C-alpha positions in Angstrom: 0.0 0.0 0.0 1.4 3.3 -0.9 0.1 6.8 -0.1 0.8 8.2 -3.6 -2.1 9.7 -5.4 -2.8 8.1 -8.8 -2.5 11.5 -10.6 1.2 11.8 -9.9 3.1 14.6 -8.1 1.3 17.8 -7.2 1.9 20.8 -9.5 4.5 23.5 -8.5 1.8 26.0 -7.6 -1.7 25.1 -6.8 -4.3 27.6 -5.6 -6.0 26.5 -2.5 -9.5 27.5 -1.5 -9.6 30.6 0.7 -6.3 32.0 -0.7 -6.0 34.7 -3.3 -4.2 33.6 -6.5 -0.7 35.1 -7.2 -0.9 38.4 -8.9 0.8 38.9 -12.2 4.3 40.3 -11.9 4.6 38.9 -8.3 8.1 38.2 -7.3 9.3 38.1 -3.7 12.3 40.4 -3.1 14.1 38.1 -0.7 13.3 34.5 0.4 11.5 34.4 3.7 10.0 37.9 3.4 6.4 38.8 2.6 5.8 40.3 -0.8 5.9 44.1 -1.0 2.5 45.7 -1.1 1.4 48.3 -3.6 2.2 51.8 -2.4 5.1 50.7 -0.3 8.8 51.1 -1.2 10.8 48.0 -1.8 13.4 47.1 0.9 16.7 48.9 0.8 19.6 47.3 -0.9 22.0 45.6 1.4 19.5 45.1 4.2 19.9 41.5 5.2 18.4 41.5 8.7 16.3 38.4 9.4 12.7 38.9 10.3 12.1 39.3 14.1 11.5 36.0 15.7 8.9 35.0 18.3 9.6 36.9 21.5 12.1 39.2 20.0 12.0 42.8 21.3 10.4 45.3 19.0 12.6 47.8 17.1 13.7 50.7 19.3 13.2 48.6 22.5 15.3 50.0 25.4 15.9 53.4 23.8 13.1 55.3 25.7 13.0 55.5 29.5 9.9 54.1 31.2 8.4 55.5 34.4 6.7 53.0 36.6 4.1 54.3 39.0 3.2 52.0 41.9 0.1 52.8 43.9 0.3 52.2 47.7 -2.8 50.9 49.4 -4.3 53.8 51.4 -5.5 53.4 54.9 -7.9 55.6 56.8 -6.5 56.6 60.2 -9.1 57.6 62.7 -8.8 60.1 65.5 -9.5 58.4 68.9 -12.5 60.7 69.3 -14.2 59.1 66.2 -14.0 55.4 67.2 -17.0 53.2 66.5 -18.1 49.7 67.4 -15.5 47.8 65.2 -11.7 47.8 65.6 -10.0 50.8 63.9 -6.6 51.5 62.4 -4.8 54.4 64.1 -1.5 55.5 65.7 -1.3 54.7 69.3 -0.7 57.9 71.3 1.4 56.0 73.9 3.8 53.8 71.8 3.4 55.6 68.5 2.9 52.4 66.5 0.4 52.0 63.6 -2.1 49.5 65.1 -5.5 48.0 64.7 -7.3 48.4 68.0 -8.5 45.5 70.0 -12.0 46.0 71.5 -13.9 44.7 74.5 -17.3 45.6 76.0 -18.1 47.1 79.4 -21.2 48.1 81.1 -22.2 51.7 80.4 -25.0 54.1 81.0 -27.3 52.7 78.2 -27.0 49.2 79.9 -28.2 50.7 83.2 -30.9 52.7 81.6 -32.3 49.7 79.7 -32.3 47.6 82.9 -34.1 50.4 84.9 -36.8 50.7 82.2 -37.4 47.0 82.1 -37.6 46.9 85.9 -40.1 49.8 86.0 -42.3 48.0 83.4 -42.6 45.1 85.9 -40.1 42.6 84.7 -37.9 42.8 87.8 -37.6 39.1 88.5 -34.7 38.5 86.1 -35.6 40.1 82.8 -34.1 43.3 83.9 -30.7 41.6 83.8 -30.9 41.0 80.0 -29.2 44.3 79.0 -26.1 43.2 80.9 -25.8 40.1 78.6 -26.3 41.9 75.3 -23.3 43.6 73.7 -25.6 46.0 71.8 -26.3 47.9 75.0 -22.7 48.1 76.3 -19.9 50.6 75.6 -17.0 49.6 73.4 -13.5 50.2 74.7 -10.6 50.3 72.2 -7.1 49.4 73.4 -3.6 49.1 71.8 -2.6 45.5 71.3 1.1 46.4 71.8 1.1 48.3 75.0 -2.4 47.5 76.3 -3.2 51.1 77.0 -6.8 52.4 76.4 -6.9 54.4 73.2 -10.5 55.4 73.3 -14.1 54.3 73.8 -17.4 54.3 71.9 -20.1 55.4 74.4 -23.6 54.5 73.4 -25.3 57.1 75.5 
């Protein structure tokens, strides 16, 4: 069994579907280069540089200087007077370190007020102790995780 076609060897040039046939007067200037297009000058005589390969730098590469701008992530630093319920990033006034505060809850005036109102309504047998178990009625105290000093507090009332 041979793979030769019964018609013989293929012709020197055979137009394939989807390709334009060669134009009359077409002659490549140098082997390995694309033909010159109408309206463009032919290559200069004596220019024998090979075509740029895959991954080759473009012409003129490295001649111009490039400025790289790197954006730094911005952080919002809060003043201790503007602290909220969640931990905040700020500079500790005692140790001067950039920190994210650690928080804990302590009984404040809103806790006592809620307990007093519940007691006056008539739920004095144990329901008046609920505000002492709920963090939503307590004050939030912020402290530095490095030096453990109190940085500020969020008072609910």
